[in-house]
C-alpha positions in Angstrom: 62.9 -54.1 -75.0 63.7 -57.8 -75.5 67.0 -59.5 -75.0 68.3 -62.9 -76.1 70.0 -64.3 -73.0 73.6 -65.6 -72.8 72.7 -69.3 -72.9 70.6 -68.8 -76.0 73.5 -67.1 -77.8 75.9 -69.9 -76.8 73.3 -72.5 -78.0 73.0 -70.8 -81.4 76.8 -70.6 -81.9 77.1 -74.3 -80.9 74.5 -75.4 -83.4 76.0 -73.3 -86.2 79.4 -74.8 -85.5 77.8 -78.3 -85.6 76.1 -77.7 -88.9 79.1 -76.1 -90.7 81.4 -78.8 -89.2 79.6 -81.7 -90.8 81.8 -82.1 -93.8 85.0 -82.2 -91.9 83.6 -84.5 -89.3 82.5 -87.0 -91.9 86.1 -87.6 -92.9 87.3 -88.7 -89.5 87.4 -92.5 -89.2 90.4 -92.9 -86.8 88.6 -93.5 -83.5 86.4 -96.4 -82.5 82.8 -95.6 -81.7 82.2 -99.1 -80.6 84.1 -102.3 -80.0 82.2 -105.5 -81.0 83.0 -108.3 -83.4 79.4 -108.0 -84.6 80.2 -104.6 -86.2 82.1 -106.6 -88.8 78.8 -107.1 -90.6 76.6 -104.8 -92.6 76.5 -101.1 -91.5 78.0 -102.1 -88.1 76.5 -101.6 -84.7 73.3 -99.6 -84.9 73.2 -96.9 -82.2 70.2 -96.6 -79.8 68.4 -93.3 -80.0 67.8 -91.1 -77.0 69.6 -89.1 -74.3 70.5 -90.4 -70.8 66.9 -89.7 -69.8 65.6 -92.2 -72.4 68.4 -94.7 -71.8 67.9 -94.7 -68.1 64.4 -96.1 -68.8 65.5 -98.9 -71.1 65.4 -96.5 -74.2 61.7 -95.7 -74.2 60.6 -92.4 -75.8 58.1 -93.1 -78.6 55.2 -92.4 -76.2 56.9 -90.0 -73.8 56.1 -86.3 -73.4 58.0 -84.0 -71.0 58.3 -80.3 -71.1 61.6 -80.4 -69.1 63.8 -82.4 -71.5 64.4 -83.0 -75.3 62.9 -86.3 -76.4 64.1 -86.7 -80.0 63.1 -90.4 -80.1 59.7 -89.1 -81.4 59.7 -85.7 -83.3 56.1 -85.1 -82.2 57.1 -84.9 -78.5 58.8 -81.5 -78.9 55.5 -79.6 -78.8 55.3 -80.4 -75.1 57.1 -77.3 -73.8 56.6 -73.8 -72.3 55.5 -71.4 -75.0 58.7 -69.4 -75.1 61.2 -72.0 -73.9 64.2 -73.3 -75.9 66.4 -76.2 -75.0 69.8 -77.5 -75.9 71.0 -81.0 -75.0 74.6 -82.2 -75.3 75.4 -85.8 -74.5 78.5 -88.0 -74.0 78.8 -91.8 -73.9 81.4 -94.1 -72.6 81.3 -97.9 -73.1 83.3 -100.8 -71.6 83.3 -104.1 -73.5 84.4 -107.6 -72.5 84.2 -110.2 -75.3 84.9 -113.9 -75.3 84.3 -117.0 -77.4 85.3 -119.4 -74.7 88.9 -119.7 -75.7 90.0 -116.1 -76.4 89.1 -112.9 -74.6 89.2 -109.2 -75.5 88.4 -105.9 -73.7 88.2 -102.4 -74.8 86.8 -99.0 -73.8 85.3 -96.3 -76.1 84.1 -92.8 -75.5 82.7 -89.9 -77.5 80.0 -87.4 -78.2 76.6 -89.0 -78.5 74.2 -86.2 -79.4 73.8 -82.4 -79.9 70.2 -81.4 -80.2 68.4 -78.0 -80.1 64.7 -77.2 -80.0 62.8 -73.9 -80.0 59.2 -72.7 -80.3 57.8 -71.4 -83.5 54.2 -70.4 -82.9 52.0 -71.3 -80.0 51.9 -75.2 -79.9 54.5 -75.7 -82.6 58.3 -76.1 -82.4 61.4 -77.0 -84.5 64.3 -79.3 -83.8 67.8 -79.7 -85.2 70.5 -82.1 -84.1 73.2 -84.6 -84.9 73.6 -88.1 -83.6 75.4 -91.3 -84.6 73.5 -93.9 -86.7 75.9 -96.8 -86.8 79.5 -97.5 -85.8 82.2 -100.0 -86.9 84.9 -100.9 -84.4 86.7 -104.3 -84.1 90.2 -105.6 -83.8 91.3 -109.2 -84.3 94.9 -110.4 -84.1 96.3 -113.9 -84.2 99.8 -115.3 -84.4 100.8 -118.1 -86.8 101.4 -121.4 -85.0 102.6 -123.6 -87.9 106.3 -124.3 -87.0 107.2 -124.8 -90.7 106.0 -121.4 -91.6 107.6 -119.8 -88.6 111.0 -121.4 -89.2 110.9 -120.2 -92.8 109.4 -116.7 -92.5 109.7 -115.8 -88.8 106.9 -114.4 -86.7 103.7 -114.0 -88.7 100.7 -112.0 -87.4 97.2 -111.9 -89.0 95.1 -108.9 -88.1 91.7 -107.6 -89.1 90.3 -104.3 -87.9 87.5 -101.9 -88.8 86.7 -98.3 -88.0 84.2 -95.6 -89.1 80.7 -94.5 -88.5 77.6 -93.1 -90.2 76.0 -90.1 -88.6 72.6 -88.5 -89.0 72.0 -84.8 -89.2 68.3 -84.0 -88.8 66.0 -80.9 -89.0 62.3 -81.0 -88.4 59.3 -79.6 -86.7 56.1 -80.5 -84.9 52.7 -79.0 -84.2 49.6 -79.8 -82.1 46.9 -80.2 -84.7 44.3 -80.8 -82.0 44.3 -80.4 -78.2 45.0 -84.1 -77.9 47.2 -84.8 -81.0 50.7 -83.8 -82.0 52.5 -84.7 -85.3 56.1 -84.1 -86.3 58.4 -84.7 -89.2 62.2 -84.7 -89.8 64.5 -84.5 -92.8 67.6 -86.6 -92.2 71.0 -86.4 -93.9 73.0 -89.6 -93.5 76.8 -89.4 -94.0 80.0 -91.2 -93.1 82.7 -93.6 -94.0 83.3 -97.2 -93.1 86.7 -98.9 -93.3 87.6 -102.5 -93.1 91.2 -103.8 -93.2 92.9 -107.2 -93.3 96.7 -107.5 -93.0 99.5 -110.1 -92.9 102.5 -108.8 -90.9 106.0 -110.4 -90.8 107.6 -109.4 -87.5 111.1 -110.8 -87.6 112.2 -111.1 -91.2 112.2 -107.5 -92.4 113.2 -108.5 -95.9 109.7 -109.9 -96.4 107.0 -107.3 -97.2 103.8 -107.0 -95.3 100.6 -107.5 -97.1 97.7 -105.1 -96.5 94.2 -105.0 -97.9 91.4 -102.6 -97.3 87.8 -101.9 -98.1 86.5 -98.3 -97.9 82.9 -97.1 -98.1 82.0 -93.4 -98.3 78.2 -93.1 -98.2 75.5 -90.4 -98.0 71.8 -90.1 -98.5 68.7 -88.1 -97.6 65.9 -89.6 -95.6 62.9 -88.7 -93.5 61.1 -89.7 -90.3 57.6 -88.9 -89.1 55.9 -89.3 -85.7 52.7 -88.7 -83.8 51.5 -88.7 -80.2 48.0 -88.9 -78.8 47.7 -87.7 -75.2 44.7 -87.4 -72.9 44.1 -86.9 -69.1 42.6 -90.1 -67.8 42.5 -89.1 -64.1 43.4 -86.1 -62.0 47.0 -85.0 -63.1 47.5 -88.4 -64.8 48.0 -88.4 -68.6 48.1 -91.3 -71.0 50.3 -90.8 -74.1 50.3 -93.2 -77.1 52.9 -92.6 -79.9 54.2 -94.0 -83.1 57.1 -93.2 -85.5 58.0 -94.3 -89.0 61.4 -94.0 -90.6 61.3 -94.1 -94.4 63.5 -96.5 -96.3 66.6 -94.8 -97.6 69.3 -96.0 -100.1 72.8 -94.9 -99.1 74.7 -94.0 -102.2 78.4 -93.6 -102.3 81.9 -94.8 -103.3 83.4 -98.2 -102.7 87.1 -98.7 -103.0 89.2 -101.8 -102.6 93.0 -101.7 -102.3 95.8 -104.2 -101.8 99.4 -103.2 -101.2 102.7 -104.4 -99.9 104.6 -102.5 -97.2 108.1 -102.3 -95.7 108.7 -100.6 -92.3 105.1 -99.4 -92.3 105.4 -97.6 -95.7 103.5 -98.7 -98.8 106.0 -99.6 -101.5 103.8 -101.2 -104.1 100.1 -101.2 -104.9 98.9 -104.6 -106.0 95.3 -103.8 -106.7 93.0 -100.8 -106.6 89.3 -100.9 -107.6 86.8 -98.1 -107.2 83.0 -98.2 -107.8 81.0 -94.9 -107.9 77.5 -96.3 -107.5 77.7 -98.5 -104.4 74.3 -98.7 -102.7 73.1 -100.0 -99.3 69.5 -99.7 -98.2 68.5 -98.6 -94.7 65.1 -100.2 -94.5 61.9 -98.6 -93.1 61.4 -98.7 -89.4 58.2 -98.6 -87.4 57.9 -98.0 -83.6 55.0 -97.9 -81.2 55.0 -96.8 -77.5 52.9 -95.6 -74.7 53.4 -94.0 -71.2 51.2 -93.2 -68.2 52.4 -90.2 -66.2 51.4 -88.8 -62.9 52.4 -85.1 -63.1 55.6 -84.3 -61.1 55.5 -87.8 -59.5 56.0 -90.9 -61.7 55.9 -92.4 -65.2 55.7 -95.9 -66.6 56.1 -96.7 -70.3 56.8 -99.3 -73.0 58.2 -99.2 -76.6 58.3 -101.7 -79.5 60.5 -101.1 -82.6 60.7 -103.2 -85.8 63.0 -102.9 -88.8 63.3 -105.5 -91.6 66.8 -105.6 -93.1 66.3 -108.8 -95.2 66.3 -106.9 -98.6 69.4 -104.9 -97.8 72.6 -105.6 -99.8 75.9 -105.5 -97.8 78.2 -107.3 -100.1 80.1 -110.5 -99.3 81.6 -111.4 -95.9 84.2 -114.1 -96.9 84.3 -117.1 -94.7 81.2 -116.2 -92.7 77.6 -117.2 -93.4 76.0 -113.7 -92.7 72.4 -113.0 -93.6 70.6 -109.7 -92.7 67.3 -110.4 -90.9 64.5 -108.5 -89.1 65.5 -106.4 -86.1 63.1 -105.7 -83.2 63.3 -104.2 -79.7 61.1 -104.4 -76.6 61.7 -101.6 -74.0 60.3 -100.9 -70.6 61.0 -98.1 -68.2 59.8 -96.2 -65.1 60.7 -92.9 -63.4 59.9 -91.5 -60.0 60.3 -88.1 -58.3 60.0 -88.0 -54.5 59.1 -84.3 -54.3 59.9 -82.0 -57.2 59.3 -78.8 -55.2 61.0 -79.8 -51.9 62.9 -76.8 -50.5 64.9 -78.6 -47.9 66.2 -81.8 -49.4 67.9 -81.6 -52.8 67.8 -85.3 -53.6 64.1 -85.4 -53.3 63.9 -83.0 -56.3 65.9 -85.5 -58.4 64.3 -87.8 -60.9 65.1 -91.6 -60.5 64.8 -94.0 -63.5 64.9 -97.8 -64.1 64.4 -99.9 -67.2 65.1 -103.0 -69.2 65.2 -104.0 -72.9 65.5 -107.0 -75.2 66.9 -106.5 -78.7 66.9 -108.8 -81.7 69.6 -107.5 -84.1 69.5 -107.7 -87.9 72.6 -110.0 -87.8 72.1 -113.7 -88.5 75.2 -115.9 -88.6 74.7 -119.4 -89.9 71.1 -119.2 -89.0 71.7 -117.9 -85.4 70.3 -114.4 -84.7 72.4 -112.2 -82.4 70.3 -110.9 -79.5 70.9 -108.6 -76.6 69.3 -107.9 -73.2 70.1 -105.4 -70.5 68.9 -103.4 -67.5 69.4 -99.7 -67.0 69.1 -97.1 -64.3 69.8 -93.4 -64.0 68.7 -90.0 -62.6 68.4 -86.3 -63.4 69.8 -83.7 -61.1 68.2 -80.2 -61.2 70.6 -77.3 -61.7 70.2 -73.6 -61.0 66.8 -72.5 -62.3 64.1 -73.3 -64.9 64.5 -76.9 -66.0 68.2 -77.1 -66.4 69.5 -80.5 -65.4 72.3 -83.0 -65.5 71.2 -86.5 -66.4 73.1 -89.7 -66.3 72.4 -93.4 -66.9 74.1 -96.8 -66.8 73.4 -99.7 -69.0 74.4 -103.3 -68.1 73.9 -105.6 -71.0 74.9 -108.8 -72.8 74.9 -109.6 -76.5 75.3 -113.0 -78.2 76.2 -116.2 -76.4 78.8 -119.0 -76.4 76.5 -121.4 -78.3 77.2 -122.5 -81.8 80.7 -121.0 -81.8 79.4 -117.4 -81.3 80.9 -114.6 -79.3 79.5 -113.5 -75.9 79.8 -109.7 -75.4 79.2 -108.1 -72.0 79.2 -104.3 -71.7 78.6 -101.4 -69.3 77.7 -98.1 -70.9 77.7 -94.7 -69.1 75.7 -91.8 -70.6 75.7 -88.2 -69.4 73.6 -85.4 -70.8 73.5 -81.7 -70.0 70.1 -80.2 -70.7 69.9 -76.4 -70.9 66.5 -74.8 -70.6 65.6 -71.1 -70.7 63.2 -68.5 -72.1 63.8 -67.6 -75.7 63.0 -63.9 -75.2 62.7 -62.0 -71.9 61.2 -58.6 -71.6 62.9 -56.2 -69.3 60.9 -54.4 -66.7 63.2 -51.4 -66.7 65.4 -50.0 -69.6 
């Protein structure tokens, strides 16, 4: 007689709740998933893929195989598993920002769910994966007081504010199989969905007889896409394996509604709509993305790896950004990471069974402002703590980074990001010895 254990039942319920909650989740645009002035442009701040395991090593994962964790950076990696094992990974992210342009500063903290991913075996060396993660976020707030004494004496305090919220998420379902003892291939269907909101207001703080002016741009978008991956793996020395991987994300055209509205308000309530325009066939292209990576792993001891990612946004249409010379460009990333395990099977010292990670990255974003490309660099570290039995673990990582600079009137952004993931691992079916 077989039983499905308690953790498996909880995992199934969680995934069903996630899938059926997609529609309602897509309507929520109140919270900030990021806080950066560079999310003012295009689709906002593109999220980095991977759990705390990947992010502790600079974000590598294209050429990483590990039967103890879910590596959704490459769909081909999920075939590296115990034959009957299933895994569920739930991740949270918290980020602290400090932005400055040399004359004005701003700080903000954000937090939220980063990923929910589930994998299970299908037949021998094949497996399926389903999950949901953010693709991009918009989050910024600008506020400035009027300093012209003539305007202040006539209208009182005047405040100009611009803010943006919203996100695009990706729900994916896929599978992978070993088509040879040394080659794994995988594919995913991706459903992109979400809403992006941008607002610009003029507020009169002291003369309440003057109406405030509010304007907004709302984008509600969705599309189907796909991603494929492969990994070649071979033992090059005793217990030492070389893995080389690649992924390709197909270009996708987001299709949705675009609305523009302008109104006047009194006491926070809209009293008159000045303008309302709606377009049903608004399109933005997510361009194709290609990534390569490799890793060299000494079983139960150490790993070293490198990834390269490239995505050309030059042909994507984002609409106008008034007053700013914004041009989408080619994004690319270079990532490097290592991990080390002192003694995975130590029975006396718990911390010797932990996995320690270190990494670094350099990103060129798709954002070009007046010919200046916005780049980022950072260092990361983290660890995985084994829990209970099988391969259950609690992983965390920290990312110290900087984006942009003070040159050419740009904004320098410094941030610290904390990631934590719970990885649940167990056997899909267990046969009882006694009934």
